[in-house]
C-alpha positions in Angstrom: 56.6 156.4 -85.2 59.9 153.6 -84.4 59.2 152.3 -81.0 62.7 152.5 -78.0 64.6 149.7 -77.1 66.9 149.3 -74.8 70.5 146.8 -74.7 71.9 145.5 -72.2 74.5 143.0 -71.3 74.4 139.9 -69.5 77.8 139.4 -67.7 79.1 136.3 -66.3 77.4 136.4 -62.7 74.2 137.1 -64.7 74.1 140.7 -63.9 72.3 142.5 -66.6 73.8 146.6 -67.8 72.4 148.8 -68.9 74.1 149.8 -72.2 71.5 151.9 -74.4 68.5 153.3 -75.7 67.5 152.4 -79.7 65.0 153.9 -81.7 63.3 150.6 -83.6 63.5 146.7 -83.7 66.0 147.1 -86.7 68.7 150.1 -85.8 68.1 147.8 -82.5 70.0 144.3 -84.1 72.2 146.3 -85.9 73.2 148.1 -82.6 73.8 145.0 -81.0 75.6 143.5 -83.8 78.5 146.2 -84.0 78.3 146.4 -80.0 79.5 142.4 -80.1 82.2 142.7 -82.6 84.1 145.2 -80.1 83.0 143.6 -77.5 81.9 139.6 -77.6 79.2 139.0 -74.9 75.6 138.0 -74.3 73.6 140.3 -75.1 69.7 141.7 -74.3 67.0 143.7 -76.0 64.1 144.9 -73.4 60.7 146.0 -75.0 59.6 148.8 -72.0 56.1 148.5 -73.2 56.0 145.4 -73.0 58.6 145.2 -69.3 60.1 142.4 -70.4 62.9 141.4 -72.8 62.8 139.7 -75.5 62.7 136.7 -75.9 64.7 134.2 -77.3 67.4 135.9 -75.3 70.2 136.8 -77.7 74.0 135.8 -77.6 75.5 136.2 -80.5 79.2 135.2 -79.5 77.0 132.0 -80.0 74.4 132.5 -82.1 74.9 133.2 -86.1 73.8 136.9 -86.1 71.0 135.2 -89.1 69.4 134.1 -85.6 69.1 138.0 -84.7 66.6 138.4 -87.9 64.4 135.6 -86.0 63.9 138.1 -83.1 60.6 140.3 -83.0 
């Protein structure tokens, strides 16, 4: 069974805005890349089982898509 992850966008003031819940880490990363293509910005993955955002935080505007493969 896949784990659910929450996607958030962080605005310029640092406010985190919930976007959606996605099943599976690979699907979550893929969804993040699609969101970035539609609206560049800083996106974060939240792991509800650990009650924390995954590190490092991802800013697809400044990092290549290869960097997303290192987040787990």
